[in-house]
VOGU-3710 file (C-alpha; in Angstrom, 3 decimals, decimal comma):
1> mtafdqrrpp> -29,024/44,610/-11,306  -25,459/43,640/-11,873  -21,761/44,714/-10,899  -21,786/47,062/-13,894  -23,553/49,657/-15,366  -24,563/50,162/-19,078  -21,867/52,393/-19,670  -19,286/50,352/-21,533  -19,743/47,167/-19,687  -17,488/44,109/-20,416
11> epeviadcvh> -19,148/42,116/-23,208  -20,693/38,568/-22,802  -18,989/37,174/-26,452  -15,439/38,188/-25,186  -15,942/36,336/-22,126  -17,481/33,741/-24,049  -14,190/33,024/-25,903  -12,181/31,776/-23,209  -12,032/27,890/-22,562  -10,133/27,894/-19,243
21> cgfcldacpt> -7,457/26,389/-20,678  -4,831/27,340/-18,513  -2,327/28,695/-20,772  -2,615/31,937/-19,276  -1,291/30,716/-15,806  2,432/30,502/-16,143  2,098/33,906/-18,388  0,526/35,875/-15,347  2,837/37,568/-13,117  0,095/38,168/-9,771
31> yqlwgqeads> -0,411/34,346/-10,422  3,353/33,434/-10,147  3,382/35,694/-7,183  0,623/34,103/-5,200  -0,774/31,005/-7,256  -4,315/32,115/-6,348  -6,735/31,215/-9,012  -8,849/34,745/-8,942  -5,410/36,497/-9,506  -5,489/34,886/-13,033
41> prgrivliae> -6,803/36,129/-15,910  -9,091/33,021/-16,230  -9,685/33,844/-12,859  -10,536/37,393/-13,126  -12,910/36,649/-16,363  -14,455/34,116/-14,176  -15,149/37,196/-11,592  -16,253/39,232/-14,430  -19,289/36,442/-15,276  -20,382/36,760/-12,178
51> glkdggelsp> -20,514/40,006/-11,760  -22,635/40,032/-14,838  -25,578/38,406/-13,673  -28,280/39,311/-11,684  -27,144/39,801/-7,790  -23,242/40,532/-9,073  -21,460/43,202/-7,038  -18,129/44,798/-6,859  -16,959/43,366/-3,415  -13,700/44,887/-1,784
61> etvthfdrcl> -12,433/41,166/-2,118  -13,561/40,972/-6,290  -12,065/44,716/-6,685  -8,938/43,781/-5,073  -8,116/41,195/-7,649  -8,917/43,534/-10,062  -6,724/46,025/-8,875  -3,910/43,189/-8,729  -3,941/43,215/-12,116  -0,810/44,774/-13,862
71> gcmacvtacp> -2,420/44,683/-17,134  0,440/43,797/-18,862  -1,598/41,724/-21,363  0,757/38,584/-21,036  -2,293/36,715/-21,042  -3,159/37,766/-24,567  0,067/36,941/-26,195  -0,044/33,355/-24,650  -3,980/32,763/-25,100  -4,554/30,232/-27,987
81> sgvrydrlie> -8,056/31,064/-27,880  -7,433/35,064/-28,479  -9,427/35,952/-25,852  -9,193/39,874/-25,504  -8,767/39,956/-21,993  -6,887/43,310/-22,556  -10,768/44,593/-23,840  -12,277/42,769/-20,712  -10,087/44,821/-17,765  -10,046/47,845/-19,608
91> rvrpqiernh> -13,559/48,296/-19,588  -14,193/46,660/-15,870  -11,671/49,208/-13,983  -13,700/52,216/-14,827  -16,910/50,052/-13,918  -14,772/49,751/-10,449  -14,171/53,638/-10,227  -17,956/54,471/-10,512  -19,289/51,785/-8,805  -17,042/51,128/-5,913
101> rrtraeravr> -16,505/53,500/-3,214  -12,681/53,216/-2,191  -10,994/54,015/0,842  -10,226/57,415/2,034  -6,401/56,428/1,650  -6,844/55,347/-1,578  -8,729/57,826/-2,929  -6,040/60,532/-1,654  -3,435/58,041/-3,338  -5,275/58,276/-6,769
111> kllyetlphp> -5,739/61,768/-6,389  -2,262/63,048/-6,000  -0,744/60,753/-8,918  -3,710/62,203/-11,529  -3,407/65,744/-10,156  0,626/65,386/-10,830  1,917/62,662/-13,497  -0,313/63,754/-16,142  0,751/67,646/-16,068  4,111/68,464/-17,236
121> rrlqrlapll> 4,662/72,205/-15,759  3,360/70,233/-12,075  5,617/67,474/-11,897  8,307/69,612/-12,910  7,830/71,486/-9,988  7,592/68,805/-7,828  10,632/66,875/-8,889  13,161/68,705/-6,795  11,158/67,888/-3,682  10,690/64,196/-5,092
131> qitehvptrw> 14,817/64,137/-5,238  15,019/65,731/-1,625  13,309/62,911/-0,062  15,940/60,430/-0,871  18,026/62,449/1,848  15,421/62,428/4,797  14,068/59,727/6,795  10,965/57,849/5,283  8,683/58,534/8,271  9,334/62,175/7,187
141> ipealrplae> 7,182/61,205/3,682  3,633/61,995/3,580  2,601/58,151/3,197  0,654/58,858/-0,078  3,785/60,534/-1,549  6,042/58,014/-0,639  5,568/55,012/-3,773  6,172/58,263/-5,958  9,124/59,304/-3,839  10,537/55,955/-4,148
151> vapkrppavd> 10,400/55,313/-8,064  10,677/59,155/-9,279  13,857/59,036/-11,427  16,847/61,246/-10,701  16,332/65,137/-12,621  18,326/65,029/-16,020  21,035/67,153/-16,536  20,128/70,846/-17,268  22,099/70,182/-20,772  19,569/67,241/-21,389
161> rapvpeftaa> 16,709/69,631/-20,473  16,604/72,215/-23,628  13,493/72,339/-25,349  12,742/70,279/-27,716  12,069/72,204/-30,650  8,900/72,608/-32,744  10,368/71,909/-35,933  13,150/69,924/-36,832  14,083/69,859/-41,031  14,612/66,314/-42,539
171> vgerrgsval> 18,138/65,608/-43,437  18,759/65,248/-46,999  16,128/63,854/-49,011  12,637/64,334/-47,419  11,259/60,815/-46,580  8,132/62,621/-45,068  6,481/64,396/-41,702  5,857/63,005/-38,593  4,370/64,071/-35,381  5,721/63,672/-31,873
181> llgcvqrvyy> 4,093/63,338/-28,680  5,881/64,904/-26,110  3,277/63,517/-23,242  4,158/64,123/-19,461  6,843/61,898/-17,632  9,140/61,414/-21,215  8,695/65,349/-21,162  9,661/65,813/-17,771  12,446/63,322/-16,652  13,637/61,620/-20,039
191> pqvhqatvrv> 13,968/64,702/-22,298  16,730/63,202/-23,710  14,661/60,637/-25,198  12,977/63,059/-27,329  15,861/65,027/-28,390  17,492/61,560/-30,080  14,144/60,592/-31,361  14,098/64,292/-33,176  18,103/63,385/-34,257  17,430/60,241/-35,528
201> laaegydvla> 14,169/61,140/-37,206  15,819/63,943/-39,059  18,854/62,280/-40,162  16,684/59,423/-41,376  14,692/61,984/-43,770  11,740/62,767/-41,778  10,727/66,485/-40,723  9,786/66,280/-37,303  6,863/68,442/-35,557  6,897/68,384/-31,828
211> palpdccgal> 4,496/70,601/-30,480  3,601/71,721/-27,172  0,429/70,657/-26,264  -0,990/67,850/-25,138  0,456/67,586/-21,970  -0,502/64,145/-21,439  -2,156/61,080/-24,043  -4,678/60,142/-21,185  -2,678/56,659/-20,677  -2,099/56,912/-17,173
221> elhggaedag> -5,570/57,930/-16,295  -6,972/55,327/-18,701  -4,866/52,259/-17,262  -6,266/53,619/-13,624  -9,879/53,038/-14,451  -10,239/57,189/-14,960  -11,868/56,971/-17,860  -13,593/60,501/-18,375  -10,488/62,345/-17,953  -8,516/59,596/-20,352
231> mrrarrtida> -11,322/60,119/-22,863  -10,933/64,041/-22,713  -7,009/63,620/-23,064  -7,570/61,265/-26,119  -9,582/63,917/-27,525  -7,364/66,781/-26,735  -4,403/64,430/-28,645  -6,250/63,709/-31,655  -6,745/67,592/-31,868  -3,211/68,757/-31,042
241> ltgasgvdgl> -1,409/66,257/-33,319  -3,628/66,091/-36,118  -3,785/69,853/-36,401  0,394/70,010/-36,267  1,428/71,268/-39,666  5,207/71,594/-41,284  6,295/73,947/-43,873  4,021/73,078/-46,638  0,701/73,282/-44,111  0,002/69,558/-44,534
251> epdhivvnaa> -0,552/67,291/-41,724  2,153/64,673/-40,595  2,234/61,406/-42,287  2,618/59,577/-38,879  2,258/60,395/-35,321  5,210/59,050/-33,488  5,649/57,915/-29,948  8,492/56,681/-27,874  6,792/55,454/-24,881  5,435/51,781/-25,068
261> gcgsamkgyg> 2,248/53,120/-22,553  1,030/55,877/-24,512  1,708/54,184/-28,140  -0,832/51,362/-26,949  -3,024/53,665/-25,379  -3,028/56,181/-28,557  -3,601/52,952/-31,231  -6,589/51,727/-29,036  -8,663/55,489/-29,397  -10,673/54,563/-31,978
271> ellgseqarr> -12,066/51,365/-29,817  -12,076/53,876/-26,719  -13,766/56,672/-28,947  -15,687/54,890/-31,662  -15,819/57,798/-33,690  -14,473/57,958/-37,443  -11,807/60,434/-36,501  -10,001/58,821/-33,898  -9,880/55,684/-35,786  -8,147/57,323/-38,648
281> fsarvrdvne> -5,907/58,686/-36,006  -4,970/55,372/-34,308  -4,122/53,875/-37,761  -1,406/56,631/-38,077  0,254/56,231/-34,780  3,306/54,449/-34,922  6,045/53,452/-32,101  9,159/55,438/-33,244  11,188/51,453/-33,389  7,829/50,276/-35,301
291> llgsieprap> 8,864/53,464/-38,119  12,042/52,980/-37,980  12,022/49,314/-38,333  10,062/49,590/-41,306  12,337/51,942/-43,641  15,840/51,171/-45,163  18,690/52,859/-42,836  20,176/55,943/-44,434  22,247/57,447/-41,881  26,194/55,724/-41,327
301> rgplnmrvvy> 25,759/54,202/-37,951  29,243/54,614/-35,917  30,505/51,963/-33,476  29,010/51,549/-30,039  31,391/48,911/-27,839  29,416/47,795/-25,649  27,098/45,042/-24,303  23,222/45,460/-23,713  20,430/43,380/-22,766  16,708/44,408/-24,559
311> hdachlahaq> 13,912/44,227/-22,250  10,790/44,188/-23,432  8,225/46,454/-22,226  4,992/44,826/-21,619  2,595/47,829/-23,685  5,044/47,159/-27,026  5,355/43,867/-27,032  2,258/42,609/-25,710  -0,267/44,974/-26,282  1,367/46,493/-29,821
321> girreprell> 3,083/43,745/-30,903  6,475/45,181/-31,296  9,719/42,975/-31,010  11,407/42,618/-33,617  12,065/46,233/-34,581  13,846/47,631/-31,716  15,951/44,357/-31,827  16,823/44,767/-35,341  17,715/48,647/-34,840  19,858/47,524/-31,866
331> gsipglelle> 21,641/45,021/-33,696  22,245/47,496/-36,360  24,778/49,402/-34,714  28,164/48,400/-35,146  30,140/46,657/-32,084  26,813/46,577/-30,236  26,591/42,844/-28,583  22,951/42,432/-28,148  21,903/40,210/-25,142  18,576/38,442/-24,159
341> vtaegelccg> 17,272/37,661/-21,175  16,843/33,747/-20,684  14,793/33,229/-17,207  11,066/34,551/-17,393  12,087/36,759/-20,182  8,316/37,717/-20,553  7,630/38,583/-16,991  6,140/42,048/-16,591  9,194/44,575/-14,446  5,876/45,832/-12,391
351> sagiynlvqp> 5,426/49,271/-13,408  2,266/48,878/-15,978  1,586/52,421/-15,556  0,412/53,413/-12,027  0,813/50,180/-10,702  4,104/50,317/-9,047  2,325/53,481/-7,260  -0,805/51,821/-5,829  0,244/48,036/-5,795  4,088/48,935/-4,351
361> eaaaelgerk> 4,538/45,837/-2,778  3,651/43,320/-5,681  5,360/46,144/-7,827  8,836/45,718/-6,001  8,897/42,063/-6,051  8,357/41,961/-9,773  11,099/44,751/-9,719  13,704/42,877/-8,032  13,441/39,456/-9,896  13,488/41,367/-13,134
371> arhlldtgae> 16,118/43,497/-11,947  17,819/39,934/-11,030  17,277/38,609/-14,114  18,859/41,421/-16,324  21,988/41,392/-14,393  22,690/37,781/-14,845  22,998/38,337/-18,599  26,207/40,524/-17,887  24,943/43,156/-19,814  26,839/46,712/-19,079
381> aiaaanpgct> 23,869/48,396/-20,101  20,016/48,036/-20,819  17,665/48,994/-23,300  13,802/49,591/-22,573  11,631/51,547/-24,540  9,020/52,712/-21,726  9,446/55,691/-19,225  7,842/53,504/-16,379  10,130/50,542/-17,174  13,182/52,361/-17,047
391> aqldlhlrrl> 12,608/54,295/-13,477  11,127/51,063/-12,231  14,553/48,886/-13,415  16,684/51,614/-12,307  15,123/51,764/-8,741  15,662/47,895/-8,185  18,639/47,869/-10,140  19,983/50,186/-7,513  18,266/48,815/-4,351  20,168/45,283/-5,726
401> grplpvyhpi> 23,414/47,731/-5,116  24,227/47,025/-9,316  22,916/49,991/-10,914  23,740/49,955/-14,430  22,632/52,356/-17,172  19,098/51,939/-18,763  18,680/53,321/-22,421  15,619/54,006/-24,658  17,302/52,152/-27,855  16,443/55,791/-29,817
411> ellarsigap> 19,617/57,019/-27,648  21,792/54,360/-28,346  21,090/54,693/-32,556  21,342/58,733/-31,939  24,985/58,239/-30,516  25,721/55,467/-33,328  24,962/57,762/-35,897  26,902/60,515/-34,360  24,428/62,651/-32,152  25,898/63,819/-28,948
//
C-alpha cells in the first residue's frame, strides 16, 4: 500500500531526475515566503517519493505542503536537470482529492468555486452580488464566499458586455481561420479582451470563429485536482472547437486562447487524455500573443503615448515558454514605452488558478510584493495576459492605494490599430 492509487500516479522516473541541487529554491515563491524545505519543489519531490513507498500516506501535514504549492512552474524554468515538476504536482493533486478527506470547510469552498467559476451563466448572475459585498461589513459575508468576494473584479461597463459575434470575417487578404475560446472568467469579467482579440485577428487577416461552447476548458478544475471534471471539460472543448467551421466549412487552422492558464491546460490535453485526437488538438493551440508574434504584422499601428510595465503570467512564461512575443507586440506600438520589473521579476503574483481563493493569506503576501515591484517601475499601466493575474494585481494595487489600469496586451494592440 502506498499513498497513491494506480490511476495516473506520480512517476518514479520523473522523481529520479531530481538531483536535489537547490536551483529551484530561489525560484519558488513559497520557499521564499517561509524558508521551509517541505515548501520547496525538491522538498515536495521528497514527499512524493516517500508517498510511493510501501506504507506511504497522505497525512494532513503532507497535504498542506502540496496545497501550498502555487503550481507556477518557475522551478521548471530554473531546473538545470529538466525535472518535470509540473507533471508530478499535476498528478499528485487528483490523488489528494481522491484519497484524502478534506475538512468540511475546505470541501465547501471548493464546491462553491467549482459550481460557479467554470459556469459563465452562473458567474454572470453571481457577479452583481459579489460587487455588492464591497459595501457591507466582512462579517456579513459567508466565510466560504469572502476570498471570492475580495478578488472578484468590478463588472465591465455595459458597452463592453456586448456578445462576441460567432463569426468575424478577415479584413483584406485572408491568412487563415482561428477558433477562439471564450471560456468562463474571461467571458464574464473581461469581455473587452475577447472583443479586442477578434478585432486584431481580423485586422491581421484571420477569420475568427467564436462559438458559445465550451463554457470552460477545465483549467480551473485541473489546477485544483478535480481531474474527472477537468477531463470531461477537456473532451467537450476539443469537440466544440474542432467542430467549429467557417464559411468554407473547414476546421480552423488554429485554436486561439487569450488566457494563459487556459492555454497551458489546453496544450496539455494530449498528455492528460492520451488520445491521438487530443494530441492533434493540443498541437494546434496558440496563445494570441504567440500567433501574432509568428506573423508579419499587416495592420498599421497608431501611437499610444504611455509607460507600460509587462507582467509575466506564470502559465505563459513558465508553462508555455512565451516571453518574447508579448513584449515584441507591445514594442511594435509607436509611443509606448515598455518597462520591465527588475526586482523579483519571476515571482508569481499569487493568483495561480484557484490558489488566491483557497490559500488567501499566502496569495495576499505574494500579491502585495508583486504590486509594489510593478509600481516601483513608474509605469502608468500594466500589461498582463491572464485574467487571474489581472484580478489579483488590481486587488493589491487598490489595497496599496495606488490603482493602475491593467490591460491585456491585445487591448493595447487593438487601440493602436484603431479599434475603439
